[in-house]
N, CA and C atoms as a LAMMPS dump frame, in Angstrom:
ITEM: TIMESTEP
0
ITEM: NUMBER OF ATOMS
306
ITEM: BOX BOUNDS ff ff ff
-5.0000000000000000e+02 5.0000000000000000e+02
-5.0000000000000000e+02 5.0000000000000000e+02
-5.0000000000000000e+02 5.0000000000000000e+02
ITEM: ATOMS id mol type element x y z
1 1 1 N -78.229 -160.652 -52.309
2 1 2 C -78.748 -161.986 -52.121
3 1 3 C -79.976 -162.146 -53.011
4 2 1 N -80.026 -163.302 -53.719
5 2 2 C -81.154 -163.557 -54.603
6 2 3 C -82.366 -164.034 -53.827
7 3 1 N -83.498 -163.951 -54.476
8 3 2 C -84.727 -164.435 -53.864
9 3 3 C -85.331 -165.512 -54.745
10 4 1 N -86.081 -166.37 -54.148
11 4 2 C -86.727 -167.447 -54.902
12 4 3 C -87.855 -166.883 -55.757
13 5 1 N -87.995 -167.443 -56.928
14 5 2 C -89.062 -167.03 -57.823
15 5 3 C -90.385 -167.633 -57.355
16 6 1 N -91.459 -166.866 -57.425
17 6 2 C -92.762 -167.416 -57.033
18 6 3 C -93.38 -168.281 -58.127
19 7 1 N -92.689 -168.432 -59.261
20 7 2 C -93.227 -169.182 -60.387
21 7 3 C -92.647 -170.589 -60.422
22 8 1 N -93.459 -171.542 -60.824
23 8 2 C -92.985 -172.902 -61.006
24 8 3 C -92.574 -173.082 -62.468
25 9 1 N -91.821 -174.14 -62.735
26 9 2 C -91.396 -174.354 -64.121
27 9 3 C -92.575 -174.56 -65.06
28 10 1 N -93.673 -175.241 -64.665
29 10 2 C -94.81 -175.332 -65.603
30 10 3 C -95.389 -173.962 -65.971
31 11 1 N -95.43 -173.056 -65.005
32 11 2 C -95.951 -171.716 -65.297
33 11 3 C -95.039 -170.979 -66.275
34 12 1 N -93.745 -171.118 -66.107
35 12 2 C -92.788 -170.452 -66.995
36 12 3 C -92.888 -171.049 -68.399
37 13 1 N -92.999 -172.374 -68.477
38 13 2 C -93.133 -173.035 -69.782
39 13 3 C -94.37 -172.521 -70.51
40 14 1 N -95.49 -172.358 -69.809
41 14 2 C -96.728 -171.859 -70.429
42 14 3 C -96.596 -170.379 -70.804
43 15 1 N -96.116 -169.575 -69.85
44 15 2 C -96.059 -168.128 -70.077
45 15 3 C -95.201 -167.777 -71.284
46 16 1 N -94.077 -168.467 -71.464
47 16 2 C -93.161 -168.159 -72.551
48 16 3 C -93.302 -169.111 -73.74
49 17 1 N -94.321 -169.984 -73.696
50 17 2 C -94.587 -170.917 -74.781
51 17 3 C -93.329 -171.689 -75.191
52 18 1 N -92.639 -172.239 -74.202
53 18 2 C -91.403 -172.975 -74.438
54 18 3 C -91.73 -174.282 -75.167
55 19 1 N -91.061 -174.496 -76.292
56 19 2 C -91.3 -175.691 -77.094
57 19 3 C -90.246 -176.767 -76.878
58 20 1 N -89.031 -176.332 -76.454
59 20 2 C -87.95 -177.289 -76.246
60 20 3 C -87.009 -176.765 -75.171
61 21 1 N -86.553 -177.673 -74.322
62 21 2 C -85.569 -177.342 -73.293
63 21 3 C -84.356 -178.219 -73.576
64 22 1 N -83.293 -177.596 -74.083
65 22 2 C -82.106 -178.357 -74.455
66 22 3 C -81.393 -178.927 -73.232
67 23 1 N -81.325 -178.152 -72.163
68 23 2 C -80.669 -178.602 -70.942
69 23 3 C -81.395 -178.034 -69.735
70 24 1 N -81.847 -178.92 -68.875
71 24 2 C -82.453 -178.516 -67.609
72 24 3 C -81.441 -178.821 -66.518
73 25 1 N -80.883 -177.77 -65.925
74 25 2 C -79.933 -177.94 -64.822
75 25 3 C -80.657 -177.553 -63.549
76 26 1 N -80.789 -178.511 -62.659
77 26 2 C -81.52 -178.282 -61.416
78 26 3 C -80.507 -178.025 -60.317
79 27 1 N -80.585 -176.831 -59.717
80 27 2 C -79.659 -176.448 -58.668
81 27 3 C -80.442 -175.746 -57.568
82 28 1 N -81.133 -176.54 -56.781
83 28 2 C -81.966 -176.019 -55.705
84 28 3 C -81.624 -176.803 -54.449
85 29 1 N -81.226 -176.125 -53.414
86 29 2 C -80.836 -176.826 -52.19
87 29 3 C -82.002 -177.612 -51.61
88 30 1 N -81.747 -178.898 -51.394
89 30 2 C -82.672 -179.812 -50.713
90 30 3 C -84.035 -179.979 -51.387
91 31 1 N -84.183 -179.512 -52.618
92 31 2 C -85.501 -179.604 -53.263
93 31 3 C -85.431 -180.099 -54.697
94 32 1 N -84.329 -180.721 -55.064
95 32 2 C -84.172 -181.137 -56.468
96 32 3 C -85.238 -182.135 -56.899
97 33 1 N -85.499 -183.105 -56.058
98 33 2 C -86.531 -184.083 -56.394
99 33 3 C -87.891 -183.397 -56.522
100 34 1 N -88.18 -182.454 -55.638
101 34 2 C -89.454 -181.727 -55.709
102 34 3 C -89.583 -180.959 -57.024
103 35 1 N -88.483 -180.35 -57.466
104 35 2 C -88.507 -179.609 -58.736
105 35 3 C -88.843 -180.564 -59.882
106 36 1 N -88.174 -181.71 -59.92
107 36 2 C -88.426 -182.669 -60.992
108 36 3 C -89.832 -183.251 -60.921
109 37 1 N -90.326 -183.486 -59.721
110 37 2 C -91.693 -183.985 -59.572
111 37 3 C -92.726 -182.941 -60.006
112 38 1 N -92.316 -181.667 -60.016
113 38 2 C -93.209 -180.587 -60.418
114 38 3 C -93.337 -180.397 -61.92
115 39 1 N -92.482 -181.072 -62.686
116 39 2 C -92.587 -180.974 -64.15
117 39 3 C -93.843 -181.721 -64.574
118 40 1 N -94.679 -181.057 -65.353
119 40 2 C -95.923 -181.676 -65.791
120 40 3 C -95.661 -182.697 -66.898
121 41 1 N -96.481 -183.733 -66.914
122 41 2 C -96.278 -184.85 -67.838
123 41 3 C -96.138 -184.403 -69.29
124 42 1 N -96.94 -183.458 -69.723
125 42 2 C -96.876 -183.016 -71.121
126 42 3 C -95.601 -182.235 -71.434
127 43 1 N -94.863 -181.799 -70.403
128 43 2 C -93.637 -181.04 -70.641
129 43 3 C -92.378 -181.905 -70.711
130 44 1 N -92.44 -183.132 -70.203
131 44 2 C -91.249 -183.988 -70.217
132 44 3 C -90.677 -184.2 -71.617
133 45 1 N -91.475 -184.404 -72.653
134 45 2 C -90.885 -184.612 -73.988
135 45 3 C -90.092 -183.402 -74.495
136 46 1 N -90.337 -182.234 -73.947
137 46 2 C -89.614 -181.021 -74.354
138 46 3 C -88.187 -180.998 -73.815
139 47 1 N -87.926 -181.765 -72.771
140 47 2 C -86.627 -181.741 -72.093
141 47 3 C -85.706 -182.76 -72.743
142 48 1 N -84.562 -182.289 -73.254
143 48 2 C -83.621 -183.16 -73.963
144 48 3 C -82.522 -183.694 -73.044
145 49 1 N -82.112 -182.907 -72.053
146 49 2 C -81.058 -183.311 -71.128
147 49 3 C -81.35 -182.759 -69.743
148 50 1 N -80.88 -183.477 -68.716
149 50 2 C -80.997 -183.008 -67.339
150 50 3 C -79.656 -183.221 -66.65
151 51 1 N -79.244 -182.232 -65.876
152 51 2 C -78.059 -182.339 -65.032
153 51 3 C -78.476 -181.918 -63.635
154 52 1 N -78.114 -182.759 -62.654
155 52 2 C -78.484 -182.447 -61.278
156 52 3 C -77.462 -183.069 -60.331
157 53 1 N -77.062 -182.313 -59.316
158 53 2 C -76.228 -182.854 -58.254
159 53 3 C -77.179 -183.376 -57.181
160 54 1 N -77.002 -184.64 -56.812
161 54 2 C -77.942 -185.289 -55.904
162 54 3 C -77.216 -185.752 -54.652
163 55 1 N -77.797 -185.43 -53.517
164 55 2 C -77.344 -185.997 -52.246
165 55 3 C -78.186 -187.251 -52.052
166 56 1 N -77.529 -188.392 -52.023
167 56 2 C -78.246 -189.671 -52.021
168 56 3 C -78.803 -190.012 -50.645
169 57 1 N -79.709 -189.174 -50.18
170 57 2 C -80.43 -189.417 -48.938
171 57 3 C -81.763 -190.047 -49.308
172 58 1 N -82.209 -190.978 -48.554
173 58 2 C -83.5 -191.639 -48.815
174 58 3 C -83.58 -192.204 -50.23
175 59 1 N -82.432 -192.698 -50.734
176 59 2 C -82.4 -193.36 -52.042
177 59 3 C -82.752 -192.408 -53.191
178 60 1 N -82.376 -191.142 -53.065
179 60 2 C -82.752 -190.137 -54.074
180 60 3 C -82.155 -190.385 -55.446
181 61 1 N -80.905 -190.882 -55.498
182 61 2 C -80.303 -191.133 -56.815
183 61 3 C -81.173 -192.114 -57.592
184 62 1 N -81.571 -193.187 -56.959
185 62 2 C -82.414 -194.197 -57.613
186 62 3 C -83.774 -193.613 -57.978
187 63 1 N -84.367 -192.858 -57.074
188 63 2 C -85.697 -192.289 -57.326
189 63 3 C -85.669 -191.307 -58.495
190 64 1 N -84.642 -190.463 -58.537
191 64 2 C -84.537 -189.489 -59.631
192 64 3 C -84.235 -190.204 -60.942
193 65 1 N -83.344 -191.195 -60.906
194 65 2 C -83.03 -191.968 -62.109
195 65 3 C -84.289 -192.616 -62.672
196 66 1 N -85.072 -193.25 -61.82
197 66 2 C -86.307 -193.9 -62.272
198 66 3 C -87.306 -192.895 -62.83
199 67 1 N -87.407 -191.731 -62.206
200 67 2 C -88.316 -190.696 -62.694
201 67 3 C -87.907 -190.239 -64.091
202 68 1 N -86.625 -189.96 -64.281
203 68 2 C -86.143 -189.508 -65.58
204 68 3 C -86.344 -190.58 -66.648
205 69 1 N -86.06 -191.818 -66.304
206 69 2 C -86.252 -192.902 -67.269
207 69 3 C -87.725 -193.085 -67.616
208 70 1 N -88.578 -192.925 -66.628
209 70 2 C -90.02 -193.04 -66.869
210 70 3 C -90.476 -192.064 -67.944
211 71 1 N -89.869 -190.874 -67.971
212 71 2 C -90.275 -189.851 -68.932
213 71 3 C -89.356 -189.763 -70.144
214 72 1 N -88.642 -190.851 -70.44
215 72 2 C -87.925 -190.946 -71.701
216 72 3 C -86.483 -190.502 -71.715
217 73 1 N -85.941 -190.082 -70.59
218 73 2 C -84.528 -189.733 -70.525
219 73 3 C -83.784 -191.016 -70.137
220 74 1 N -83.604 -191.864 -71.14
221 74 2 C -83.173 -193.237 -70.877
222 74 3 C -81.668 -193.4 -70.697
223 75 1 N -80.894 -192.458 -71.162
224 75 2 C -79.437 -192.545 -71.016
225 75 3 C -79.033 -191.775 -69.755
226 76 1 N -78.964 -192.48 -68.64
227 76 2 C -78.661 -191.844 -67.349
228 76 3 C -77.294 -192.315 -66.877
229 77 1 N -76.458 -191.356 -66.506
230 77 2 C -75.136 -191.644 -65.973
231 77 3 C -75.032 -191.006 -64.599
232 78 1 N -74.539 -191.763 -63.645
233 78 2 C -74.325 -191.251 -62.294
234 78 3 C -72.826 -191.308 -62.024
235 79 1 N -72.258 -190.163 -61.646
236 79 2 C -70.825 -190.09 -61.369
237 79 3 C -70.598 -189.382 -60.044
238 80 1 N -69.491 -189.746 -59.429
239 80 2 C -69.083 -189.049 -58.209
240 80 3 C -67.704 -188.455 -58.462
241 81 1 N -67.576 -187.157 -58.219
242 81 2 C -66.295 -186.488 -58.394
243 81 3 C -65.282 -187.091 -57.423
244 82 1 N -64.03 -187.246 -57.862
245 82 2 C -63.016 -187.844 -56.984
246 82 3 C -62.893 -187.14 -55.625
247 83 1 N -63.036 -185.823 -55.621
248 83 2 C -62.893 -185.093 -54.358
249 83 3 C -64.121 -185.239 -53.451
250 84 1 N -65.168 -185.892 -53.947
251 84 2 C -66.361 -186.131 -53.131
252 84 3 C -66.528 -187.606 -52.764
253 85 1 N -65.508 -188.411 -53.078
254 85 2 C -65.575 -189.832 -52.742
255 85 3 C -65.832 -190.007 -51.258
256 86 1 N -66.699 -190.952 -50.956
257 86 2 C -67.045 -191.213 -49.564
258 86 3 C -68.19 -190.355 -49.058
259 87 1 N -68.619 -189.393 -49.874
260 87 2 C -69.757 -188.555 -49.486
261 87 3 C -71.027 -189.13 -50.125
262 88 1 N -72.136 -188.482 -49.864
263 88 2 C -73.4 -188.919 -50.456
264 88 3 C -73.773 -188.082 -51.674
265 89 1 N -72.796 -187.364 -52.255
266 89 2 C -73.053 -186.426 -53.346
267 89 3 C -72.629 -187.011 -54.693
268 90 1 N -73.575 -187.017 -55.635
269 90 2 C -73.332 -187.565 -56.965
270 90 3 C -73.854 -186.592 -58.015
271 91 1 N -73.264 -186.624 -59.192
272 91 2 C -73.777 -185.879 -60.335
273 91 3 C -74.547 -186.857 -61.21
274 92 1 N -75.714 -186.45 -61.606
275 92 2 C -76.566 -187.277 -62.438
276 92 3 C -76.767 -186.556 -63.769
277 93 1 N -76.462 -187.255 -64.85
278 93 2 C -76.612 -186.723 -66.203
279 93 3 C -77.617 -187.596 -66.945
280 94 1 N -78.607 -186.993 -67.542
281 94 2 C -79.622 -187.764 -68.263
282 94 3 C -79.813 -187.17 -69.653
283 95 1 N -79.971 -188.047 -70.617
284 95 2 C -80.095 -187.641 -72.009
285 95 3 C -81.245 -188.409 -72.647
286 96 1 N -82.056 -187.689 -73.377
287 96 2 C -83.16 -188.334 -74.094
288 96 3 C -82.601 -189.046 -75.311
289 97 1 N -82.994 -190.28 -75.483
290 97 2 C -82.625 -191.047 -76.672
291 97 3 C -83.527 -190.566 -77.799
292 98 1 N -82.957 -189.824 -78.722
293 98 2 C -83.765 -189.196 -79.787
294 98 3 C -84.398 -190.212 -80.731
295 99 1 N -83.932 -191.456 -80.69
296 99 2 C -84.516 -192.465 -81.577
297 99 3 C -85.819 -193.028 -81.009
298 100 1 N -86.09 -192.734 -79.727
299 100 2 C -87.312 -193.232 -79.099
300 100 3 C -88.347 -192.118 -79.007
301 101 1 N -89.552 -192.431 -79.303
302 101 2 C -90.635 -191.459 -79.212
303 101 3 C -91.314 -191.662 -77.868
304 102 1 N -91.525 -190.557 -77.143
305 102 2 C -92.18 -190.634 -75.823
306 102 3 C -93.644 -190.399 -76.001
Protein backbone atom coordinates (compact mmCIF):
# COMPACT_ATOMS: atom_id res chain seq x y z
CA UNK A 1 0.00 0.00 0.00
CA UNK A 2 1.33 3.42 -0.97
CA UNK A 3 1.62 6.35 1.37
CA UNK A 4 0.91 9.99 0.77
CA UNK A 5 3.86 12.22 0.09
CA UNK A 6 4.52 14.91 2.70
CA UNK A 7 5.50 17.30 -0.10
CA UNK A 8 3.19 19.67 -1.94
CA UNK A 9 3.47 20.32 -5.66
CA UNK A 10 4.99 23.81 -5.10
CA UNK A 11 7.76 22.25 -3.01
CA UNK A 12 8.47 19.65 -5.69
CA UNK A 13 8.49 22.31 -8.42
CA UNK A 14 11.07 24.34 -6.42
CA UNK A 15 13.21 21.38 -5.31
CA UNK A 16 13.59 20.01 -8.84
CA UNK A 17 13.56 23.41 -10.58
CA UNK A 18 10.71 22.33 -12.86
CA UNK A 19 10.39 24.73 -15.79
CA UNK A 20 7.49 23.10 -17.64
CA UNK A 21 4.75 20.59 -16.85
CA UNK A 22 3.44 19.07 -20.06
CA UNK A 23 0.59 17.21 -18.37
CA UNK A 24 -0.70 17.51 -14.83
CA UNK A 25 -2.95 14.55 -14.03
CA UNK A 26 -4.66 14.95 -10.69
CA UNK A 27 -5.76 11.68 -9.13
CA UNK A 28 -6.39 12.24 -5.44
CA UNK A 29 -9.51 10.95 -3.75
CA UNK A 30 -11.80 13.76 -2.58
CA UNK A 31 -9.03 16.38 -2.76
CA UNK A 32 -8.65 17.29 -6.42
CA UNK A 33 -9.86 20.84 -5.97
CA UNK A 34 -7.52 21.26 -2.98
CA UNK A 35 -4.56 20.07 -5.08
CA UNK A 36 -5.36 22.59 -7.81
CA UNK A 37 -5.90 25.38 -5.30
CA UNK A 38 -2.44 24.55 -3.92
CA UNK A 39 -0.67 25.39 -7.18
CA UNK A 40 1.10 28.70 -6.69
CA UNK A 41 0.27 31.54 -9.06
CA UNK A 42 3.77 31.73 -10.54
CA UNK A 43 3.63 28.01 -11.41
CA UNK A 44 0.41 28.04 -13.46
CA UNK A 45 2.13 29.23 -16.68
CA UNK A 46 4.37 26.14 -16.50
CA UNK A 47 1.36 23.81 -16.80
CA UNK A 48 0.37 23.08 -20.41
CA UNK A 49 -2.44 20.54 -19.84
CA UNK A 50 -4.55 19.24 -16.96
CA UNK A 51 -6.60 16.05 -16.74
CA UNK A 52 -8.80 15.38 -13.74
CA UNK A 53 -11.78 13.17 -12.94
CA UNK A 54 -14.25 15.29 -11.00
CA UNK A 55 -17.20 14.29 -8.86
CA UNK A 56 -19.56 17.21 -9.39
CA UNK A 57 -20.43 17.76 -5.74
CA UNK A 58 -20.88 21.34 -4.60
CA UNK A 59 -20.54 22.55 -8.21
CA UNK A 60 -16.92 21.32 -8.45
CA UNK A 61 -16.88 20.96 -12.24
CA UNK A 62 -17.73 24.65 -12.62
CA UNK A 63 -15.33 25.72 -9.86
CA UNK A 64 -12.41 23.75 -11.32
CA UNK A 65 -13.21 24.93 -14.86
CA UNK A 66 -13.21 28.56 -13.72
CA UNK A 67 -9.96 28.09 -11.80
CA UNK A 68 -8.20 26.58 -14.82
CA UNK A 69 -9.50 29.29 -17.13
CA UNK A 70 -8.41 31.98 -14.69
CA UNK A 71 -4.83 30.71 -15.02
CA UNK A 72 -4.81 30.49 -18.80
CA UNK A 73 -5.96 26.94 -19.50
CA UNK A 74 -8.71 28.30 -21.71
CA UNK A 75 -9.56 25.21 -23.76
CA UNK A 76 -11.59 23.18 -21.26
CA UNK A 77 -13.63 20.13 -22.22
CA UNK A 78 -15.90 18.27 -19.83
CA UNK A 79 -16.98 14.75 -20.79
CA UNK A 80 -18.84 11.95 -19.11
CA UNK A 81 -18.00 8.37 -20.02
CA UNK A 82 -21.05 6.48 -21.33
CA UNK A 83 -20.77 3.91 -18.54
CA UNK A 84 -20.92 6.72 -15.95
CA UNK A 85 -24.04 8.40 -17.35
CA UNK A 86 -26.38 9.44 -14.59
CA UNK A 87 -23.54 9.68 -12.07
CA UNK A 88 -21.82 12.81 -10.80
CA UNK A 89 -18.46 11.78 -12.32
CA UNK A 90 -16.95 13.72 -15.22
CA UNK A 91 -13.55 13.91 -16.91
CA UNK A 92 -12.19 17.39 -17.31
CA UNK A 93 -9.50 18.13 -19.90
CA UNK A 94 -7.83 21.53 -20.02
CA UNK A 95 -5.29 22.84 -22.49
CA UNK A 96 -3.34 26.07 -22.49
CA UNK A 97 -3.86 28.13 -25.61
CA UNK A 98 -0.25 28.65 -26.65
CA UNK A 99 -1.15 31.77 -28.63
CA UNK A 100 -2.13 33.57 -25.41
CA UNK A 101 0.43 34.87 -22.98
CA UNK A 102 -0.47 34.51 -19.29
